[in-house]
Each structure stands twice: as C-alpha cells, then as structure tokens.
N, C-alpha and C positions, 0 to 999 in steps of 0.2 A: 386459338388466336389465328387471325386470317394469314393466308400466304403472302410474301412479299415479292412483287413483280418490279424488278429494276429495268428501266428503259435507259439506253444511251445512246444518244444521238449527238455526235460531236462535229459531223460534218455537215449538219444541216442548220437552219438559223431558226428553231423553234419560238414561234411567235405566238403568244396568249390568243386562244381564238380562231385562229384558222384554222383552213380546211385539210391541212397535211396529214399524213398518216401519223406522224410523229407526235400531233396532237390527239387525233380520235382514237387511235389505238391503245392509247392508257386510259382516256376518257371512258372507254367501253368495258375495260378490265377492271377498272375501279366501281363501276356501275353493276359489276357482277359481281361485287363483294371484296375485291383484292387490294391489297394495301400497295400503293403504286407509287413511286418517286420516277423523276425522270433526271438524269444527268445530261446538261447541253453546256453549248457556249452561252457568253454572253451577246452574240450577234443576233439581231430579230428583224423582221422587215418593218419600214414604217410605210404610213397610209399613202406617199408619195414613190413608194418602188425603190427606194435606195435602203441601205442597208445601216442601221444604228447599233447603240450599245445599250442594253439592259444592266445597268450596276447592280442590281440584287443579287446577293448571293445565296438566298435561299426564302422561299415562300411557298405558299398554296395557293394553286389557282382556280377559278370559278367552279373546275370541275370536280375539286377537291384530291388533285394530284400534287404532290410535293415538285416544284421546281427546283432544281441545285443547279447554280450557273458556274461555269468554272474560269477563269482567265486562260489566256491562249497565249504562248510564247511562239510567234512565227519563225520558221528557221530561214525561210525564203517571204520576204516582205510581199504581201498582197498575195500570197498562194494559201488558200484553206486548207489543203491536203497536208503540207508539210508542217504541220504545227504541232505541239506539245502542250496538252493541259495540266495545269499544276494542281496536285492533291488527288488525282483520280483514284489511285489503289487507297489511300487514306478515306476517300469517302466510300467507294464501296465495300469495303472493310467494316465501316459505321453503318452502313445502311442493311448490311445482313441478308441479301436478297436470297429467296427460294428459287426463282428466276430470274435469268437477265435475258432481255431482247437487245439485241445492238442492232441500232439502225445506219447499214452502212460501215464494212471493215477497212474501206479505203483511207486508212490513215495511220498514223505512228504511236496510236496508244493503246492497241492490243494487246501488249505485254501485260498489263496490269489486269486486264479481264481474263488471260489464260491464267494467269499467277491465282488469281482467287477460285476459278473455277477447278483448277488442278488440285486445290489444298481444302475444297470444302466438299465434304461427302454430300451427295444427293442434289446438288445444284444442277440446274437444268438452263443450256443456254441456246436460244435461236437466234441466226442472223439473216439480215435482209440485205438486197441488193437493189441500187437504183440506176445504176450504169448500164448503158447498153452503146449498139453502134451511133444512135442518133446523138449522143450526148457525151460520149468518152470515145478513145481510142480512135481518135477522127486524124490524128499527125503522127509522124512515126514517131516523134518523141511521146507525145499521150501513148500511143499502142505498146511501146517498150516498157513503159511505166507501169501497165498494166498487167503485161505478160509478164515481167519479172518482179518487179518490187511486189504490187498488189495481189499477185497469183502465189507470192512466197507467202504472204499474210494469209492467205485462204488457206492455205496447207497447212501453217500452223495452227489454225482454227478446226481444222477438219476433226482432228482427234478428240475435240472436246466439244462440238457442235451437235446438237440432236438432228437441227435440219437449217440448210440453207434455202433461202426464199428468194425467187426473183419477184418484184411486183407488177411485171408484166410478162406474157410469153418470152418477147425479145430478151427480157432481164434474165429468166431463165436461161434461155439459151446461152447468154453471156457468161453465167457460172460454169456452163460445160465447155464451151469452147475457149474462151480466154484463161481461164484460172483450171481448167481441167479437173472440175469437181465430179466425184462420182455420180452415175443417175440417181442412186437410191437415197443419195443425202440432200438432193436439191427438188424444190417443188415451188408451186406458184403461190404467192399470196397476194390477192388483188387488190389494188387500190378502190377505195369506197367512198360513201357518202354518209354524213352524218345523221342517224336514223330522225334523230327530231327534227331536224332543220327540213328531211323530204316529206314527213309527215306535215308539217306546217304548208310547206312551199307546195303541197298537192291539195290542198285545201280550195275549194272552189271558192270561196270568198275573196282570199289573198290574191287566188289568179286572176279573177276578174278585177278586181281593183287595181292590179298593175297593167292588166291590157287596155283597160279604161283610161287611163293616165295616158298611155305612149299612141293608142290607134287614132289616126285621124277620122276613121269611119270603120263601123262593124265588121267589115268584109274587108278588111287590109290584112295583107299578110304579115305577122311579124316575125323578122329574122334577127337574132341574138348572137351575139360572138363577145367575148370578154377575156379577162384575164390579165396579167402584166403584159404590158405592149412593148416589146424592147427590140433589137436587131433579130433575135432569133423569131419573132413573131411580125416581120413587117407585110407578111402577106395580107394584115388586116388594113391594110392604106389600099392594097387592090381591090379587096372586098369593098370598100367603101366606094371607090372608084365604079366596080362594078354596080352598085345598087344605085347609084348617082345615074348612071346611064339606062337602067332599066326604068327609072322613075320617067326619065323624060322620054321613053319609050312606052308612057304609060302602064306599066304594070304596076298593081296596085298593091306595093310592097312598102316595109320599113323597117331599118336596120337600127337595131339598140346595141351601142356598144358599151361596155364597163371596163373598169379598170386602168390603174394608172399608166401613163404614156412615160417611158423614159429615154433621156436624153434628146439627141437631135430629131428623133421620131416625133416629138410632141408637137412641135410647129406644125408638121404636115396633117397631123391628128386633127388639132384646134381648126385648120384651115378647111378640111374636108367636112368636119361637123357640121359646119353652116350651111351645107347643103339641105336641101328641103326634105328629103326622105331619111335622112340621117340624124340621129340624136345619141349624139356621146355625154354620158353622164358621169365618167371619171371614176374615183375608186369610189366603191363601195361595201359596207361591211359584209362579212363573210356570210352572214345569215341573208342579208338583201341578194348577194350572188343568186342563191337557190331560188328565190324569188322572179328574179330577172330571166334564169334558166327555163323554170318552171311555164312562164307564160309564153315561151317561144311556139309559133308554129314551127319552125324550124332554126336548130340551132347550126352555127358555120363556125370550125376551126380550122381555118386554111393554112396555120404555120405547125409548127412543133408541138408534141403531144404535152398535154397538160393534165391534171388530177380531174379539171372539168369535164374529161371526154367520160370517165368512170360516173363520175357526180349525174350527168345526163343520162346515161342507162338508167341509174336509181330513179332517175325521175319521169322515166320511160319518155324521151324526147329524142323525136328523129334528126339526125346528123349528118353534114356534109363535111367531112375532115381530109385534111391531108393523108394520103398512104404513107405510113411507115410501117416497115415489119416489124413485126412482134407484137401487135395488139389484136389478134383475131379473137381472143376472149371478149371482145365487147361487140363482134359482130354476130347478128342471129339471123343473118341471111335475109336481109330488107331493112332494118332499122337504120341504116348506113351507107351513105353513097361516097365515093371517094374523089378526089382531085389527084393529080401526080405530078405535074409539072408547075401548079399554082401561079398561071399565066392569066393575064386578064381574060384573054378569051376562052381560057379551058373554065375557070372559073364563071363567066359570065354563060358560057353553054350548059353547064352543068345546072345551074340554077334555072334557066328557061326550060329546060327537061324538066327538071322536078316540079317546077311550075305548072307545067301543062297536065292534060290529060287527069289521072286518077293517080300519079306517083307518089306526092305527096300523102293521098290518103292511106296508101297502101304501108307508106313509110310508118306512117302513126300508128297503124292498126298492127304492125308488128311490133313497134317499140312499145305500145300500151301491154303487149303481150310476152316481153322477155322476162325471165327467172330474177326480177330486180332485187330480192331478197340475199342474192349471193355478193351484191355490191352496197351491203350495207354493213357497217361498221361493228353491229352486235353480231353479225354473223360471223366477219373475217375473227375478230378478237375470239369467239367461242372457238372457233377453228385451231387458232394459236394455243389457248389451254389445253386441247384434246393433245396437240403434239407436245405440250409439255412434259404431260402427263404419261406420254408413253414410256415404255421402260427402254 
C-alpha cells in the first residue's frame, strides 16, 4: 500500500492549477506514487486578482490529489492569521497520514497537528516558512507577533519536526533569527517550477509562436514582466514609463506585461498599455505565463519577490530584479542584474547598460548554463521524501 502524504496549507490560498508550492509539491509527490491529500481553506484566487470562496468540501483535482477545504472562523475579521479551522483534528485522524508537510506554521491550528504526531508511531513531519523581512515583521506590532506568538508556535513544533524549511535563503535566516530555531533543524527548500510546463515552454515551436505574435520586427528585443500587479509591485508602472521613454529614443524594444491589475493601479496600467512599445495582456493562465516568460530576451521584476523569479531560473532566462536580501540562491554570477531604489532613472540606466555592448548576450549565456534541474518540483519533491525517510 502506498504511503500517505498529507499537506496542510491553511494560511495560503490553494487555487487549482496555479504555480505555487502548495500546488506543485503535492502534484509531484503524487507523480512519485504517493497517496496525497491537501487540507486547506475555502479561500482561492480568482482570475481578476481578488479572493473568492470555493465552497466544495472535498474533491480530487486534475493532478489526482484529494483536496479537503475547511471553513474558517476568524477571530479578527479580515485577518487570515488569527482564524480557527473547524474539524481539522477529525480530518487528520481520518486521513491517517504517514507523512505530514505543514505549509506555514504562523497560525492558531498547530495543536491538532502536534497532537496527532505525538500520538502516532512512525509519523514524520516537515514544516516550511514563507515569511521574511520583506513580507513580515515590518512594523513593531508585526515584529512582536512573530517574536512572541509565532516563535512560541515554532518551539512547540520543534520536538516533533524532522526539518523546518525556508523557501529562500532569507526565509531560512528568518527561522534562525526571529524564531531562534537550531541550525541543524533548518534548511533551504527552494521554490521551483512545474517540470511539465518548463518542458513545454522551452519547445522552440511554442517560443517562436509567441515571439512572432508580439515582435514588430525580428530584431526587436522582448522584455517581459508579470504577476499580480498590486501596491506591492507599483514599480511595474515605472518600468512601463521607462520602456515608453526608450522607445521614443529609438531603442528597438517591446515590453509585454501579464497579470491582473488590482485596485487603483488598474487605471494607470490601462493608460500606459496604450503606448506603442507596451503590450498589456492582462490575466493569463499559469500555463501561458511560462510561455510568456520563456519568449523573453530579458525578464524584469522591479518589485517584490515572486515565485516567477525561480520559474525564470528554471526557464534559463536572464533577469533584472529588485535587490532583496535573501535570494542569493538564484544568482549564478551573471544571469541576474539588480536595481536598488527602483526609481525611473535607475531602471532606465540599468536597461540601457544591459542593452548595449554584449551584456545581455553574456547574461543569456550564464542563464543557459545554470543547474536549472534544482529549480524543478520533481527534484524538490524527491528531496523532501529523502528528509521524510531519515531516522
């Protein structure tokens, strides 16, 4: 009988078909022959970037993974951290997992998990962390919650957990610095890409098809950016303004922007998208996002980190990104250039320097030679199984 892996992701919004870790790690565990289930909330992303509710309590997704969605009781309205999920202990007991992978422990529901692990012989538990100094502990109140409440949660889990993972180097450091976890208990489990979509997107026929659709001429340089465009990524507006300016200066460039624009930023995105050298395509499917990134001569992410950074490494694309501490694992000494204050002048200066001489050619050469297999979820999934099987 195949061993059972139970993923528990109550803080995230597990949305079928998306590119996030809590979708793809279970997918590749299932492909490796394990019986896989996910316990998660009813909250999911919609195509316009808002949050909606999936009212189904249990079903099997297209990857053959059982999805169990629990209703939540929010102790503080509008706050997803302080909520209790109804029936969690009962569902864990019913699923009878051999292995549990807990996606994020910054919540109020770990007592049920600890109780099951403590009273079940042979059970193995892995825990990951998606918090770092760019998205958490940015105010005195948030810092205090992490340092006092979530640190206490981590300490409660410590005795029962094989390994705590950070999904970036910065998130590994967060485990050590904010939660005071011992070094031998923490490690890096990188975010990655879907093997199947990488293989498809790297096919020359698909790449050529997308490039031909967007290029005004065969020598035009395609720059791509994308993801959910909200107030955390307002720098995309600046990038669009820079491209408009470069176009006026007769640079042979084209910017393709994908992803839903949220709230007040939407009007400005739509206005800038009317410029000659800019093409805003709006929301695209997770599968299409790989094709858009793959066709790029250069990918630019001027705002906060997203999973697309690791996907671009898997797709062997050169990048210009905002410098954030703790993402050193995607830098292979030449595939990436950095911006620091994300001003119009700085983005423009960097792009002009990348476009001249042989800088971009060298970036492409380095990107094409990175060990991209370690950024595929087939590889990441196998590494977690190895950790589960350690005594």
